[in-house]
N, C-alpha and C positions, 0 to 999 in steps of 0.2 A: 749629552745623554743618549742612551741607546733606545731606539724606537722599538715598538712591539714586534715588527717584522724581523728586525735583527735579533731580538730576544728569542724569537722562534728559531731562527737559524742557529743561534748559539746553543740552544737546547738540543737541536737536532745533531749538531756536530759533537756536543758532549756525549750524547748517546752513542753515536757512531765510533767515537774515540774510546768508548768503554768496551768495545767488542773484544772478545778473547783473541788470542794470537791466531787461532785457527780460522778466524773470519777476516782474513786480510783484505778481502774485497771491499770492506767498509772503511779502510784507511784512506785518508785524503792525500797523504804525502805522495808526490810524484805523479799525481793524476791530472789529466787535462780538465779544463773547466766543464766540459760536457760530462765527463765521467764523474766529477764532483757533484754535479747537479743530479745525476742518476742516483748517486749514493744518498744525497739529501732527500730525494723522493722516497727512498726506502726508509730513511731515518724518520721521515714524517709519519709513516705508518707505525714505526716502532713507538713514537711518542704517543700516538693514539692508543695503541695496545697497552702501553705502560700506564697511562693515566686513567683510561676508562675501565680497564680490566685488571689492573694491578699486577701485570706480568713483569716482574723485575728481572727474571733470568733472560739474558740476551738470546741464547739459543732457542728458548721456548718461543719468544716473539718471532725470531727469524723463521722458525718452522711454520708459523701461521701465515707468512707472507708468500703469496703465489705470483707476484708481479713478474712479468717477463714474457717472452714469446710463448704462445699457446696457453695464455691464462684465461681466455674466454671472457675478457673484460672484468674479471674478478681479481683485484690486487691483493686481497687478504681475506681472512675469515677468522671467526672465533666461535667456539661451541661452549655455551654457558650451561653446564649440566645441572646447576642449582635451579636456575629459572627455566630451563628447557627452552632456550632460545639459540638459534643458529644465526650468527651475524655474517653477512656477505658485504665486503667493503670495496668501494672504488674510490681511489684517491687521486686528486689533481694538485700536485705541488707546483708552484709558479716561482720562477727564478728571480723576480724582482718585486719590490713592494707594490708598485702600481698594478702589475698583472695579478699579483696574489689577492689584492683587495678588490679588484674591479672585474677581472675576466671571469666569465661564467663557463661552466661545463656546457659543452655543446650537445644538441640532441643526438648527433652521431656518436659522441663519446658515451652517452647514456645507453644508446641502442646497442653498443658493442658488448654489453653484459649479456652473455648467452645463458641466462638463468635457467630457462626451461630445459635446454639441452644438457647442461651440467647436472641439474638436480634429477633429471630423468636417468642419469647414469651413463650417458653416451660417452664414448671414449674419444671421439673426434669432434672438432668444432664445425661450425657451419661452413667453413671454407674447406672442409675435408681433411685438414691437418689434425694430428693428434693433440689432445690437451697435454700440457706439461706434467711432469711427475708430481708436482705439489697439488695441482688440481685433482689428479687421480687419487692422491693420498687423502685429500679432503673428501672426495666421493666415498672412499673406503671407510673413513672415520664416521661419516654420516650414516652410511648403510649399516654400520655395526652398532649404532646406538640402540640400547634397549628402550622399548616404548617410543620409537621414533614418531609415531602418530601423535604423541602428546607435545611434540616440539613445534614452536613457531619459527618462522623465518623473518629476519629483519634486515633491510638493506641500509647500509651506511654510505652516504655520499660525502666524502671529505672534499667539498668543492662549493663554489658559489652557485646558487640556483634561484633566480628571481623571475625570469621571463615566463609568460603564460604558455608559450609554445613548448618550452622545455618541460614545464610541469605536465603538459598534456602527454608528452612522450614518456615521462616517468610513470604516469598512471597506466599508460598502455603497456609498457615493457614489464612493469612489475606485477601487473595482473592481480591487483588486490593485496599484494604483500605489503606489509607496513614498511615505511622507510623514514629515515631521519637525515636531515641535511646539516652538515657542519660547515657553515660558511666561515669567512675569515673572522668575523666578530666572535662567533662561538669558539673558534679555534683559539683565539687570543684569550678569551675569558675562561674556557673550560679545559684547555690543554696547557697553554703557556703559563697562565697564572698559577694553576695547581703545581706545575713543575717548579716554579719559583719558590713555592712554599713546601716543596718535597712531600706533597700530598699525592701519593702514587696510587690512588684508587678513587675514581670519581664516577663509578657506575651508579645505577639507580639506587642500589644499597648493597651492603656487604651481607653475605649469608655464610655463616659458619655451620657446617653440618659434619660432625665427626663422632666416631666412637672413641671414648676416652677410657683407657684401661686404668683400673684402680679406683674408679668412682662407682660405688655400689648403691648409693642412695642420694636422694635429693629432697630437701624439705621445701614445700611450696605452699603459699597461702594467697588467696585473692582478697582484694580490697575494692569494694564497689563504689565508694563515694570519695575519691580523691579530687583534687582541684582539676584533674584531667580525666575525670570519670573512672571507669573500671581499670584497675591495674593489678598485677600480681607480683609477688616477690619470691624468688627462689634462693636457697642457700645450699651451697655444696662445696666440698673441699676438692680441688682439682690439682693435678700434678703441675709443678712449676713449668715443666716443658711445654704444656698446653698454652699457658699464658705467654711464655717466651716466644713461641712460634707465631701466634697471631699478632703480637705487637711487632715482631720483626718483619712480618709480611705486610702489615697494613700501615704501620708507623703513624703519621699524622692523620691519616684517614680514619683511624679509630680513636683519635684524641681530639676531635673537633669541639667537643664540649668540655674538655679538660682545660683548666686555667693555664697549663703549661704546654709548651711546644716540645716535640720529640727531641730535637737537638739541644734545646736549652737545658734539658734535664741532665745532660752530660756534665754540667758544671756544678751540680748539686752535691754537697758533701755526704748526703744520705746514701749515695751509691756505695761509698766505701763501707759504711756500716752494714748495708745489706750484703755486700760481698763477703765481709768478715763472718757474718752469721751463717752464710752458706758453707763455710769451711768446716763447720762442726759436723761430726759424724753422728747426728741424731735428728729427730724430727721437731726440734724446738721452733723452727722457722714458722710453722703454722700457728704456734702459740704466741710468738713475739710480734708477728706482723699484723697490722690492722686489717689486711685483706684488700680486695679490689672490688669496687662498685661499678657495675656496668648497667647501662640503660639500653633498652632495645625495643623494637616494634613488637616482636613476638618471640616466645621461647617455648620449646617443647623438649622434654627429656623422657627417655624410656630405657629401662633396664632390660626390656624384652627385645633384644637386638641380635640374639643368637650367639652372643659372645659372653662367655663366663667371666664375671668380675669386671664388667665394663658397662658404661652407660652411653647411649646415643643422645647427643644434644644437637639441637638446631636453633641457632640464634639469628634472627633477622635484624639487620641494621644496628649492630652493636656499637656502642660508644662507651669508652672508659671515662668516667667522670671523677673517680677518686682511685688512687693507687697507680696512677700513671708512672710515677717515679719507680715503683716496684717493677711494673711491667717493662719499663725501659731498661733497668739494670738487668733483669732476667734475660731480655732479648740480647743484650751485649754479651752476657755470660754464655748464652746459648750458642752464639757464634764463635766465641773464643775457647770456651772450656765446658761443653755441654754435660760432661760427667758430673760436674758439681751439682746439677739440678736433679740427678737421679734419686728417687726414693723420698723426695720432699714435696709437700703440698702447701697450698695457700687457700684461704677462704675466698670464694667468689660469690658475691651478692649480685643477682641479676633482677633488675626491675623491668618487667614487660609492660609496655603502655598500650599495646594493641593499636598503635598509631595507624597502620595501613588500613585496617577495617574501619576505623573512625573516618579516615580520609575518604573512603569510598562512599560513606553515607552523606558527606557534605556535597550539596548540589550547586549552590550559587557561589560566585566568586567571593562574596562577602563571608559566607559560611566557611569557605576554605581558608580565607585570610584570618578569620577569628580563631580557627582551629590551629593554624600555623603559629599564631602569636601565643595562644594558650600553651602549646607544646614547648615553645622556646622558653616561656616564663617558668613552666613546670620543671623543665630540665635544669635551667640555671639555678632555680631555688634549691633543687637537690644537690647540685654541684657546689653551691655556696655552703650549704649546711654540712655536707660531708667533708668539705675541705677546711672548715673552720678550725679543726683540731691541728692543722698543719700550717706552719708559717708560710704564707704566700703573699707576695707583693700585691698591693691593692690594685695596681694597674693590670696585673695578670688576672685578678679576680673579676675585673670588669671587661676583660678582653672579649667575652662572648656575648656581650649585649648586642641586640639586633642592630642598634644604631651604629655600633662600631663595625660590625660585619658589613653593613650597607655602605658605610663611608669607605671602607677598604676596597670594596668592589667598584664603587664609583670612581675613585681616584685612579684605579688601574684602567678601567674601561675608557674613561675620558682622556686621561693624560699619560698613561703608562707609568705612573708612580706607584710605589709600593709602601703602603702604610703598615708599619710594624705593630699591629695590635697585640701580638704575642712575641715576647722577647726571643730572638734567635730564629724566627721562622724562615728567614731568608738566608741563613748562614751557609747552607750547602750550595745553593745556587750562586751566591755571591762568590764563594770559593771557586766555583766553576767559571766565573766571569760571564754569567748569562746577562748581567746588567751592570751598570756603574753603581758604586757604593753611594753616590750622591742622589740616586733615585729612591733610596730607602728613606722614608719619613719616620723619624723617631717620635714615638707617641707622646712622651712628656713635653718635648718642645712644641709639638704640633698643637696640643691642647692649650698650652700657654699662649701660643700665637693666636689662637681663636679668641681667647679672652682679650688679648690686647687689641685685636682687630675689632672686637665688639665694643671697645671703649673702656677697658678696665686694665690698664697696663700695670697698676700697682699690684693687683691680684696676680697677674702673670709673673711679676718679678718676685713676689714674696710668698706665694701659696706653697704649703707643704705638699708632698707627693700624695699623702693619704687624702687630703682635702681635694687635691686636683682630680682624683679619680673617685671621689664621692659620687654615687650614682646620680643624685639629684642635680649636683653641680655639673657633672659631665654631660648630662642630657640637655643642659641649657645651651651648650655650644656644639654638641654633636647630636644631631637629630635629623629627621627626614626633611626639615626645612633649611638645613645648613647648605649654603651655596658652595658647591665643590670648587668652582672657579675662584671664589673669594678665599676659600681655605687654602688652595694651592698658592695663590698670590701671597698670602700672609707668610706661609712657610718659606717661599723663595726669597721674599723680601728680608725676612729675618736671617736666612742663611747668607745672603749677600752682605748684610751688616756684620755678621760674624767673620766673614772672609776679610772684610776691610779692617776690622779690629785686629785680626791676626797679623795682617800685613803691616799695620801700624804699631805692632808689638805691644798692643793693649795699653797704649799711652794716650795722654791728652793730646788732642790735635789742635793746631793753631786756628783752624777754620770752624770745625764742628765740635770743638771742645771734648766733652765726655759722652757725646751721643752714641758712638759705637762701643765705647768702653763700658759704660754702665746703663745707658739709656736705650738699649736695643728695642725693648718692648714699647718704650715711649715713642720712638721713631715709628714703629709699626702702628701705634694708636693714631698718630698723626696721619699716616698714609691711609688708614681706614676712613678718616674724615674726608680726605681730599680726592681719592682716586675712584670712588665707586662708580661715578658716571662714565669714566674712561674705561674702567674694567669691563663694563657691560659690552663694549664694542670689540673686545678682544675675544679670540676663539681658541686657537691652539696654544700649546705649552710655550712655544717660542715667543708668541705675542705677549703672553702673560709675563714671561721672564724679562722681555724687553721693557715692559711697563714697570716692573719691579726695579730694574736697574736705573731707569731714567728718573722715576719718582724718588728713589733713595738719594740719588745724586742731588736732585733739586732740594729736597728737605734738608739734607746735610749742609748745603751751602747757606742755609738760613738758621741753622741750629745754634751757631754761636750767638746770634741775636736773642734767641729764645733763652739761652742760659744766662745772658746778661740780664734779661727781664726777670727771671725767677729769683736772681740774687738780690733784686731791689725790693722784693715783697716782704712785708712784715711777717706774714704767715710762715716764711721760710727762714726766719732768724735762727732757729734751732740748728739748721744745716750750714749756715753761711756767716753768722755773726762773729763767732770766735775762731772758727776754722772752716775751711771749705770741705764739705763732706757730700760729694755728689752720689756716692754709693748709697748712703742711707736716704738721701733725697729721692732717688729714683725708686726706692722701695716704699716710699710714703704715699699716703692718700692725696697729698697736695699736688702731686705731679699731674694727675688727670684733670684736676680743676684748672691748673695753670695752662695745660694744653688747650682745654676748651676755650679759655679766654684769649690767649695769645693767638692761636691758630684760627680763631673765628674771623680774624681780619684777612685771611688768605683764601685763595681758591686756585685750582689748577685749570689752565686753559690749554687747548690744543688746536693750533692752526697749522703752521708748518711743522712745529714740534711742540712737545709738552713743555709748559713753563708755569712758574708760580707767579701770581700777580696779587697785589693788594686790592681788596675790594674797594669800590668807590665809596668815599666818605669816611674812610678809616685812615 
C-alpha cells in the first residue's frame, strides 16, 4: 500500500505533469534528482493553491508562485477579493518521509520573510539586491486594490512548527499579523485527502458574487421558526450557464451535502435525457426540469447594480443538495458545447440558513458542537426530502451522516485508507495512480464486516442493501464509539479471505472446507472473538495486517473441525441431512450460535508467535 507521504508526492507529480507544454520547467523527464525536488517543491505550492483556493488553471497558480532568487522569503501569495484577505505563503517541502514529518522550519527560515520591506513597497531586499519580478508584480497588484485598507494579511507556513523558540520568532517577525501553520498532519488531511476525493476547494467557504444577465426578479420569503431557527428561501430562474460555471469550477466542493459524487453522476442515464431536452430550440427546459436546490449560509440579491436586465447575487458557502445531476450535465455541456445552454434557464431555489451569524453567537464549545450537529441534521433532512422524488441508492442517501464522515476521516488520518462513502469519489485520483486500488474501502463490504466483527455473521451474509444502510442499523456499527483499528482489522481480514478464495478458485478446500467459499463473515466473527486482546497491542497498518494474516491462517487450520461439528447438530439437519448445503447454512441464524459454542473452547495466545490453544478443561 502507498503511504500518505507517497500519496502527497504522487499528487504533486500529477499536478506537475498536467502543466501545459509552455511550462516545460515542470516536466520531470531528463531532470536530475535535485532538479526534480525543486519541481516538487513548486508542485507542493500548486497543491495548496488548488485545494485551498480552487485555482484549477495551471498558469493562474504558477503566476501566484514567487519562489526563487530575490523572493524575500515569500514563496507564493493569493489575493482573496471576496473576503478581502491577502495570503503570503512560505513553504518547506522535504524530500523524504522522515524529514517531511519531523523536521521543523528553523527560526532563520522564518526570519527570512522580509514582510515589512515587501509590504512597504521597497524594490530591494535587505541584502540590497532587487526583489524578483513576481514579488514586484505582487506589490503592484496589492497597491492597485480598491479599498486596500479593508484588507487583512494572513501568513501561511506550509511547514512543521512546534518549538517554543520558533513560535517566539514567528510572533516577532509577523508583528501581530495572523498566521496559520500547515504541518504534515494538516497537509495530509486538508490537502492530500481532498485531492483524493477531487474536492478542489477547501477554503473557509465558497463565496459566489456575480452579476447575472437575464435575471430581473427574485422572490424571497423569511421563515422565523424552522428547526435551525431563522431561514429564508429565494426562488429565481437563472441562465443554465450560471449553474454550469459554478459546478464546473467547484465540483465536489459544492456537492458535499449531495447524496452523489461529481464523477459518479457521469454514469447516470439521466444525463442523456437532459442533453436531449437541451437540443430543442425553445424554453421548455425551465418547465420540464425540477430545478436545483441550494443551501447556503447567506444570500443577497439586488437588481440595483447599475446593469440593465441583470441581478447581482452573493451566495456564501453554497451547497447543491438537489439537482446535482442537472448541474453536472450542464457543466459537461458547458465545456464541450456551451452554445447549447444559451437562452435557457432553470429554477434555482436558495435556502439561506444564516449559519455564520449563528456561529458567531455560540460562545462555549458545547454550544458550537450543538449548533454544528443541528446544522448537519437540518441540511441532511432537507437533502433527504428533496431527493425522495429521485431514485437514489440508500447507501448514497446515508453517505452524509456525520458518523460516516467521521469514520472516513479517521480511517485516512490513522491508516491512510480511503473509505468510499460516496460511490466513485476516488475515481479520478485512482486513475492518476495517487494510491493503490486496494486502499479503497468499499462501503457495503465494510458495513457487513463490522456486523460480523460485532458477532452477527448471519446478518452480514444475508442482509439486503436497503436494510444495511437503514439509519438506525447503520449507526449501531458506525458511530463515535466504533474502534477504527478494529474496523480496519475486520476489512483486511475479510479481504484476505476473499483473496484466498479466489486463489482456490472458489472451491471446497481439503483443510478448511467451505470457510473461504461461503463462510467469510463467519471466519471474521470468530476472529472478532479471539483477537481483541492482541489487536490492542498493534499500532500501525502493517502490524494490523500481519495480525489479520496470521489469525486467518490459524482459524482456517481449525475450520474443517468446525464444519464437521456443525454437520452433527440436529439443529442443522435442514442443511446437511439430505444434501450438503453450506451456502444456506452460512446465511442462517444457526451459524452464529454454533460459532459461540464451538469456539468458546479456544483462545489465542502469543508468546514467540500467535497460536490457537484449547482452553483448559475443554
